[in-house]
N, C-alpha and C positions, 0 to 999 in steps of 0.2 A: 330335365330329369328332376323328379321330387322325392323327397324322403318319405318312407312309410310313416303313417301315424296310427295304425291299428294297434300296434303293440307299444304301449306307453308305460306310465309310472307303475301300473299294476303289475304287469309283468316283470318290469325291472324289480320291484319289490319281491316277487316270487322268486327270480333268479338269484337275488341278493341273499334272501333268507335261507334258501335250500342250500346255497353253497356254504354260507357262514355256519350254518347248522351242522352240516358234515365236517366243516373245518374244526369247530368247537369239539365234536365227538373224536375227531383224530388226534387233537391235541391232548384229550384225556387219556385214550388209549396208549398214545405215545409216553405220556407221563406214567402210566401204569407199567408199561413195559420196562421203562428206565428204572423204576422203582422209587420215584419221587413220593412227596407227601400225598397220602390218599385224597385229601381235600382237593387238590388240583385235577387229579383224574376224575373225581365224581362230579366236579364242577362242569367240566368238559362234556362228560356223557349226559348229564342232567339237562344242559342247555340245547344239545342237538336235537332231542325229540320236539320241543315246542317250537323251535325256530323253523324246522322243515315242515311241521304240521301247519303252522301259521302261514308259511309260504305257500303250501299247496291250497289252503283255503282261498289265499288271493287268486290263484290260478283258476279254481273252481268258479269264484265270482266273476272273473273275466270271462269265461265261457259263456255267461249270460242264462244258461240252463243247467243250474247244478245237478237237477235230477238225472241228466244224460251223461254224467261224468264216467259212469261205467264204460262207455264206449271208448274211453282212452285206453283201456286194456286190450282193444281189439287188434288184430293183425300185427303181433310184434315181430313177425319175420320180415316185414317190409316197411314198418312205421317206427321211427325213432320217438314219437310221443308215447307209443305203447311200451317200448323198451324202457324208457326213461320212468313211466308210470310204475312198472314193475320194480325197477331199481328203487325208486323212492319208497314203494310199499314195503319191500324186503328191509330197507334201511330202518324204517320206522318201526317195524316188528322188531328188528334185533335190538335197537337201541331202547325200545320200551321194555324188553326182557332184561336188558342190562340193568336198567333203573330198578325194576321190582326185585331182582335177585342180588343186587349189590347195595343199593341205596335204601329203598323202602318199597314195600313192607317187610321183604324176605332177605334182608341184607345179609344174614349170616350164610346163606347158601353159597354165595361167591366168594365171602370173606374166609370160609373154611374149606373152599375147594379152588385152589388156585389154578389148577389145570383147567377146569371148567371156565374160569373166567377169562384164562389166556385164549381159549379156543373161541369163546365169543368176541373177544378182543379182535382176533384175527379176522374173523368172519364179518364183524361189523366194519372194520376199517376197509375191508375190499368193497363194501357196497357204499361207505362214505366217499372213497376215491370214485367210485362209479357215479356217484350223485354229483360230486364237484365238476367232473369232466363232462357229464351229460348236458349240463347246463349250457356248456359251449357248443356241444354237438347238435343240441336241439335248434340252435340259430343256424348253424352251418347246413342243416337239412334244408332249409329255405333258400334253394339253388337260385332263383331270380335276384338275390341280394348277394352281390360278390363280396361286399365288405363283411359279411358274415360267413362266406364259404372258404375258409382258410383253416389250415391246422393249427395256426397260432392261437385261435380264438379258444379252444378247450384248454390249452396251456395256460393262456393269460387267466382264465376263470379258475383253473385249478390253484394257481399260485395266489390270487387275489382271495379265494375261499379260505385257503390255509392261514393267509395274513390276517385276514379279519376274524378268523375262528380263534386264533391264537390271541388276538387283542381282546376278543370278547371274554375268554377264560381269564387272562390277566386282569382285565376291568372287573369282571365279577369276583374273583377270588381277592382282590385287593379290597373291596368294599366289605367282604365278610370277615376282614381282619387278618388275611395271609400276610405272611412276611415277604418283603420284596425280594430278599435274597432267595427265596423258593422259587421265585418267578423268574430269576436272572436269566437261567437258561432259554426259556421260552421267549424271553425278550430279545435275546442275542439272534436266536433263530429267525425271529420276525424281522429284524434288521436285515438279515440275508434275504428273506422273502421279498421285503419292500425293494431292495436293489435288484432282485431278479425281475420283479414286477416292472420296474422302470426301464430295464432293458427289453423285456418282451413287449411293452408297448411301442418302445421305439422301432423295434424290428417289425411289428404289426403294422404300424402306420407306413414305414417305409416300404413294406410288400404291396401297398395299394396301387403300384404303378401297372398292374397286369391289365386291367380293362379300364374303360372310360367311367363306368358307374363307381368302381371303387375309388378311383381318383377323385371323383366328384365327393364321395363320401368323406375322404381325408380332408378335402378342402372344407367341407361343411364342419367338420370336426374342429380344424386347426384355425380356420379363419371366418368360418361362417356363423350362422345362428346358434350353433351348439358349442362354439368356442368358449364363451364365458364359462359354462358349465364344466368343459374340460379343463381349462387352465386353472380356474379358481377352485372347482370342486374336486377334480381328480388329482392334477398334478401338483397344487399346493397343498390343499386340505388333506387329500388322501395318501399323498406320498412324501413330499418334501418335508412338511410340517411334522408327521409322525417320525420320520427318520432323524431329523435334527433333535426333536425332544427326546427319542430313545437314546441317540448318542449322548445328549447332555445328561439324561437321568442315569445313565450308567457311570458317568463320571462326577456326578454331583457330590457335593461335600457331606451333605446331610441326608439322612433317611428320609426325612419330610420332603426336602427338595426333590429327591428322586421319585418319591410317591406321586407328588403332584404332576411332575413331567411326564410319567408314565400315564397317568389318568387321562390327561388332556390328548397324549399322543393315541391313546386307544380310541376314544370318542372321535377323534378327527379321522383316524383311518378307518373306522367303521362306517362313518358318514361317507367317506371317499369310495368305499367299496359299492355303495348304493349308487353314488353318482356315476360310478365307472359303468355299470350295467345300463343306466338310462342313456349314457353318451353313446354306447355301442347300438343301442335300440335306435336312438334319434339319427345316427349317422347312416342307417340302412337305406339305400337307395336301389329301387327296383330296376333291373336291366330293361332297356327298351326293346320293344318287339321290333324286328327288322324285316322289312319285305322289299326286295330289290335294293335300290338306292335310298329308300326312305325309312325312318324309325318312327316308331309310335310310342310315346311314353305311357306306361301303366298308370292308372288311377291310383290314388291312395287307399290301398287296402292292406 
């Protein structure tokens, strides 16, 4: 049994940016509902649109024929690709409206109309969560790959997207001069998300005992050719290091010390989110075709 090679880094980049973009938007909306500094909310909402748009462009490039992208909207009743494309499109439209009506050029519209802003907040976060979950459902729809066909994968991508989204907002807001105490709650929430992500990954890998190809996928990730990227890129760089640095930053004696710890943690965690998608893609092994007592491995498609 061989791992699939058709979906590689370009698809991982799409899954990562789409999830993180929706995560940054969610962080901005949560901050707005909580009544925090408007700068945090606007940072998250502003980051969401370009992240998801660039991710979609990576997907279009992968298709090989960008002019045929419109076909992705066809058959939403039976195709998760079509459903996901519709979800992404609505998210981009809502986020774009959010930006022009609250940030630039018509920022006074939502500033003076809190009810309208909260309505768009609610509508936007629904499609943001749909975007984050969809990135896992898309892989699960590929039935021949048992490693992807599990209910844990959409949950894993949801938590990872929220975590990387929070990190992107914290990193961006800190670079534009935001005070770290304003970001303390987001930082504490991200610690909880990292711990949840560690647990979900453990349960996800533990659940691979169901069929032979998913066990082979787990072996490939934990001890095979994908293992270095998993242990160094995901486990250490993406989870353990950000968790330790975030905890250290919270208890740092000086504001400067906390600032440096948080910046390094965010950069490390964001890279780990990208590596996680690539690990999941690289670990996908096709189910063999069976005929009588014989099995035929699928080619790398």
